[in-house]
C-alpha positions in Angstrom: 44.7 -47.9 34.1 45.9 -48.3 37.6 48.8 -50.4 38.4 48.5 -53.3 41.1 50.5 -52.4 44.2 52.7 -55.5 43.9 53.6 -54.6 40.3 56.4 -52.0 39.6 57.0 -50.6 36.0 59.5 -48.3 34.7 58.2 -47.5 31.1 61.3 -45.5 30.2 63.6 -48.6 30.7 60.8 -51.0 30.0 61.6 -52.8 33.2 59.1 -54.6 35.2 59.5 -56.0 38.8 56.8 -58.7 39.6 56.8 -61.7 42.1 55.2 -64.5 40.2 54.6 -66.3 43.5 52.4 -63.6 44.7 48.8 -64.9 45.0 47.4 -61.6 43.7 49.2 -62.2 40.6 48.6 -65.9 39.7 45.1 -65.6 41.2 44.1 -63.0 38.8 46.9 -62.4 36.1 44.6 -60.5 33.7 44.7 -57.3 35.8 48.5 -57.4 35.6 48.4 -58.0 31.8 46.0 -55.0 31.4 48.5 -52.8 33.3 51.4 -54.2 31.1 49.5 -53.4 27.8 48.8 -49.9 29.1 52.4 -49.0 30.2 54.8 -51.5 28.8 53.8 -54.4 26.6 57.3 -55.4 25.7 59.3 -55.5 29.2 62.4 -56.9 30.7 61.2 -58.8 33.9 64.0 -58.1 36.4 63.2 -61.1 38.5 63.2 -63.6 35.6 66.3 -61.7 33.9 64.6 -62.0 30.6 62.6 -60.0 27.9 58.8 -60.7 27.7 56.3 -59.8 25.0 52.6 -59.4 25.6 51.4 -57.6 22.4 49.3 -59.8 20.0 51.1 -59.0 16.9 54.5 -59.6 18.5 53.7 -62.9 20.2 51.9 -64.1 17.0 54.9 -63.1 14.8 57.5 -64.5 17.3 55.7 -68.0 17.2 56.1 -68.1 13.6 59.6 -66.4 13.4 62.4 -69.0 12.3 64.9 -66.8 13.9 63.7 -68.0 17.0 63.3 -71.8 18.2 62.5 -74.2 21.0 66.1 -75.4 21.1 69.5 -73.9 20.7 72.0 -76.8 21.3 71.6 -78.0 17.7 73.4 -75.2 16.5 75.6 -74.3 19.5 77.4 -75.6 22.2 76.7 -75.0 26.0 80.3 -73.6 26.3 79.8 -71.3 23.6 76.6 -70.0 25.1 77.9 -70.0 28.6 75.2 -72.5 29.6 75.5 -74.7 32.8 75.9 -78.4 32.3 73.0 -80.6 32.9 72.2 -81.3 36.5 72.9 -85.1 37.3 69.9 -85.3 39.6 67.8 -84.7 36.7 69.2 -87.2 34.2 66.0 -89.2 33.7 63.9 -85.9 33.5 66.2 -84.6 30.7 66.3 -87.9 28.9 62.5 -88.1 28.8 62.4 -84.6 27.3 65.1 -85.0 24.8 62.7 -85.9 21.9 59.7 -84.0 23.0 57.9 -82.4 20.2 57.6 -79.2 22.3 61.4 -78.9 22.3 62.6 -80.0 19.0 63.3 -78.0 15.8 63.3 -79.2 12.1 64.2 -81.6 10.7 63.7 -83.8 13.9 60.5 -81.9 14.9 59.1 -82.4 11.2 59.7 -86.2 11.3 58.2 -86.8 14.8 55.1 -84.4 14.1 54.4 -86.2 10.8 54.1 -89.7 12.4 51.6 -88.5 15.0 49.7 -85.7 13.4 47.4 -87.9 11.5 45.7 -89.0 14.8 45.0 -85.5 15.8 43.4 -84.0 12.6 39.9 -82.8 13.0 38.3 -85.4 10.9 39.8 -88.3 13.1 39.1 -86.6 16.5 35.4 -85.8 15.5 34.9 -89.7 15.5 35.5 -89.5 19.2 32.5 -87.3 20.0 30.1 -90.2 20.9 32.3 -91.8 23.4 33.2 -88.5 24.8 29.6 -87.7 25.5 29.0 -91.0 26.9 32.1 -90.6 29.3 30.8 -87.0 30.4 27.1 -88.2 31.0 28.4 -91.3 32.9 30.5 -89.1 35.2 27.6 -86.7 35.8 25.5 -89.7 36.6 27.7 -90.4 39.4 27.0 -87.0 41.1 24.0 -85.5 39.6 21.7 -86.4 42.4 24.0 -85.1 45.1 23.3 -81.4 44.5 27.1 -80.6 44.9 30.5 -81.7 43.5 34.1 -80.8 43.5 34.3 -80.6 39.5 37.9 -81.0 38.9 38.4 -84.5 40.8 35.0 -85.9 39.8 35.0 -84.5 36.1 37.6 -82.4 34.7 40.6 -84.4 35.7 39.1 -87.6 34.2 37.7 -86.8 30.9 41.1 -85.5 29.0 43.3 -88.2 30.6 40.7 -91.0 29.7 40.5 -89.8 26.1 44.2 -89.3 25.4 45.0 -92.7 27.1 42.4 -94.4 24.7 43.9 -92.8 21.7 47.4 -93.7 22.6 46.6 -97.2 23.8 47.1 -96.8 27.7 44.7 -98.6 30.0 42.2 -96.3 31.4 42.9 -97.6 34.9 46.2 -95.9 34.6 44.6 -92.5 34.7 45.2 -91.6 38.4 49.0 -92.6 37.9 49.1 -90.7 34.8 47.8 -87.7 36.6 50.3 -87.9 39.3 53.2 -88.3 37.1 52.1 -85.3 34.9 51.7 -83.0 37.9 55.2 -83.7 38.9 56.3 -83.0 35.5 54.6 -79.7 35.2 56.2 -78.3 38.3 59.5 -78.4 36.3 58.3 -75.4 34.1 57.3 -73.1 36.9 59.4 -70.1 38.3 61.2 -70.8 41.5 61.0 -74.5 41.5 62.6 -76.1 44.5 65.0 -79.1 44.8 62.0 -81.2 46.3 59.9 -80.7 43.2 63.0 -81.5 40.8 63.4 -84.6 42.9 59.8 -85.4 42.3 59.9 -84.8 38.6 63.1 -87.0 38.3 61.3 -89.9 40.0 58.1 -89.5 37.8 60.1 -89.2 34.7 62.0 -92.6 35.7 58.8 -94.4 36.5 56.8 -92.9 33.5 59.6 -93.9 31.1 59.9 -97.4 32.5 56.1 -98.0 32.3 55.9 -96.6 28.6 58.8 -98.9 27.8 57.0 -101.9 28.8 53.9 -100.9 26.9 56.1 -100.3 23.8 57.5 -103.9 24.1 53.7 -105.3 24.5 52.8 -103.5 21.3 55.7 -104.6 19.4 54.8 -108.2 20.3 50.9 -107.6 19.8 50.1 -104.6 17.5 46.7 -103.0 18.2 44.5 -100.3 16.5 46.0 -97.3 18.6 48.4 -94.4 18.3 51.3 -96.1 19.9 51.2 -99.0 17.6 51.0 -96.6 14.6 54.1 -94.8 15.9 56.1 -97.9 16.4 55.4 -99.4 13.1 55.3 -96.4 10.7 58.1 -95.0 8.9 58.9 -91.6 7.6 61.3 -91.4 4.7 62.8 -94.8 5.6 63.2 -94.0 9.2 61.4 -95.4 12.3 61.0 -93.8 15.7 63.9 -95.0 18.0 62.9 -96.4 21.6 63.9 -93.0 23.4 61.8 -91.0 20.6 58.9 -93.2 21.1 59.1 -92.7 25.0 59.5 -88.9 24.7 56.7 -88.6 22.4 54.4 -90.6 24.3 55.1 -88.9 27.5 54.6 -85.5 26.1 51.3 -86.6 24.3 50.0 -87.9 27.5 51.0 -84.9 29.5 50.0 -82.1 27.1 47.1 -84.1 26.0 45.2 -83.7 29.2 47.0 -81.1 31.5 45.9 -78.0 29.8 42.4 -79.2 29.2 41.8 -80.1 32.7 42.7 -76.5 33.5 40.4 -75.3 30.8 37.4 -77.0 31.8 37.6 -75.6 35.3 38.5 -72.1 34.0 35.6 -72.1 31.5 33.2 -73.2 34.0 34.1 -70.5 36.3 34.3 -67.8 33.9 30.7 -68.7 32.6 29.5 -68.7 36.0 31.2 -65.5 37.0 29.7 -63.8 34.0 26.2 -64.4 34.9 25.3 -65.6 31.3 22.4 -67.9 30.6 24.0 -71.2 29.6 20.9 -72.0 27.4 21.9 -69.0 25.3 25.7 -69.8 25.3 25.2 -73.5 24.1 22.1 -73.1 22.0 23.6 -74.7 19.0 27.1 -75.9 17.8 28.0 -72.4 16.3 27.2 -70.6 19.5 29.0 -73.2 21.7 32.1 -73.0 19.4 32.1 -69.2 20.0 31.6 -69.6 23.7 34.5 -72.0 23.9 36.8 -69.8 22.0 36.0 -66.8 24.2 36.7 -68.8 27.3 40.1 -69.9 25.8 40.8 -66.2 24.9 40.0 -64.7 28.3 41.4 -67.5 30.6 44.0 -69.5 28.6 45.3 -72.4 30.6 49.0 -72.1 29.3 50.5 -68.6 29.8 54.1 -68.6 28.6 56.0 -70.1 25.9 59.8 -69.4 25.4 62.1 -69.3 22.5 65.8 -69.1 21.9 67.3 -66.5 19.6 68.9 -68.7 16.8 70.6 -65.7 15.2 70.8 -61.9 15.9 67.4 -60.2 15.6 65.7 -57.0 16.8 62.1 -57.2 18.0 60.1 -54.0 18.9 63.4 -52.1 19.6 65.0 -54.8 21.6 68.2 -56.5 20.2 68.8 -60.1 20.7 72.0 -62.1 20.0 72.2 -65.8 19.4 71.5 -67.8 22.5 69.3 -65.2 24.2 66.1 -66.4 25.5 62.7 -64.8 25.2 59.3 -65.4 26.7 55.9 -65.0 24.9 52.8 -64.4 27.2 50.2 -66.1 25.1 47.4 -65.3 27.7 48.4 -61.6 27.6 48.4 -61.4 23.8 44.7 -62.7 24.1 44.0 -59.5 26.0 45.6 -57.0 23.7 43.3 -54.1 23.5 44.7 -53.3 20.1 43.0 -56.6 18.9 40.1 -57.0 21.2 37.4 -54.6 22.3 37.0 -54.4 26.0 39.5 -57.2 26.3 38.8 -58.1 30.0 35.2 -58.7 29.3 33.6 -62.1 28.6 31.8 -61.6 25.2 31.1 -64.8 23.2 29.7 -62.8 20.3 33.0 -61.5 19.4 34.3 -61.6 15.8 37.8 -60.4 16.3 41.2 -61.9 16.2 41.7 -65.8 16.8 42.8 -66.5 20.3 46.5 -67.6 20.6 46.0 -70.1 23.4 47.3 -73.0 21.3 50.2 -71.3 20.1 51.1 -70.7 16.3 53.5 -71.6 13.7 55.2 -75.1 13.5 54.8 -75.8 17.2 51.0 -75.0 17.2 49.4 -77.4 19.6 48.9 -80.7 17.9 46.2 -81.6 20.3 44.1 -78.5 19.7 41.4 -80.3 17.7 41.0 -82.9 20.5 40.9 -80.2 23.2 38.5 -78.2 21.3 36.1 -81.1 20.8 36.3 -82.0 24.4 35.3 -78.4 25.6 32.7 -78.3 22.9 31.1 -81.5 24.0 31.5 -81.6 27.7 30.6 -77.9 28.6 27.2 -78.1 27.1 26.4 -81.4 28.6 27.6 -80.2 32.1 25.3 -77.1 32.2 22.2 -78.9 30.7 22.4 -81.7 33.1 23.1 -79.6 36.2 20.3 -76.9 35.9 21.0 -73.9 38.1 24.7 -74.6 38.5 26.5 -72.1 40.8 29.7 -71.6 42.6 29.4 -73.2 46.2 32.6 -71.3 47.3 35.4 -69.2 46.0 37.4 -71.4 43.7 40.9 -72.2 44.7 43.6 -71.2 42.2 46.7 -73.3 41.7 49.7 -71.7 43.2 51.7 -71.7 39.9 52.5 -69.7 37.1 53.0 -70.8 33.4 49.9 -72.8 33.8 46.7 -71.1 35.0 44.1 -73.3 36.5 42.2 -74.1 39.5 43.0 -76.4 42.5 39.3 -76.8 43.7 36.1 -75.8 42.0 33.1 -76.5 44.3 29.7 -76.4 42.6 26.2 -76.6 43.8 22.8 -76.8 41.8 
């Protein structure tokens, strides 16, 4: 296994040097992951000053290991851990994240997740299948006779945000604004973010929170049959969600409920087209379609990194962690572990190997996974069936970010 020229690995020290802003990396991270698996699957990333894990068993285990968690300040102070104080120019962003399902640990996480989980279980999500198919067909009707399309703006961006907005009870015409707010939010999770990006995220958080607060007030006055009304009026062990908990939860559901799926629709279409596989074979029935979707999730996951705090001293793969240390798990690399997957860089929808970790594992397993899977299983077959002879019109433009992996543009012809 050759090492890309922009990647430096010291196997003896398990140190890796890699510029996450290098287009050769974020444009095709799978080659880097293959090199890491070959030479140094557990490594200290010198630029990020943190330990990273790529091995399937280590990532899967750490996602479930209760010695590690998504938050640390519930058991230790900033002073004790040597953490900097919150930045005043991000006050609104921090407040909107304070009660995020992605950031909490039990018992708060358990309470919030219990209140929203019912809406996302498979049997409830499955009922959305007809309206999802109707939406996909309606969007395709708008460009099918043109012979070409930029798929993200005309299709992939619209479907997930529309469906999650419908579930929560947000008007569909807010879709473009929700996308704009979400894109500003996502930049906060990238390596090397700028002050300009932080200011944009702060503005988005302030505007987004104000909007959600107004919708909450409307639902209190006039309840409806939607998830937001359910969250407002349902109790758990005698407690209701507070206003700030409602705002954080609504924002994270809207953001997480579409951002990754937008990327995955684009990633999946590109992967299938690059593979040269016959779509009629890949989507010939529900079981085959499901295997195809899972293989695209494995080989081109939309979310690459999840981080954890060490809540107590622990040793993983010979690396010692003390309380307050942060570790990173590369989900997308775990999906390519040659110890779990035969010929891991190849697209093989007939695999019968380990399940992919693209939605995480443990108590923070993605609550929206059933919805995301349904969307992919419904819209991909419709797209390829309706647009016979679908092909790339030009080389896809990859987003210049890490953590999330997706396309900026996907121009297609048929």
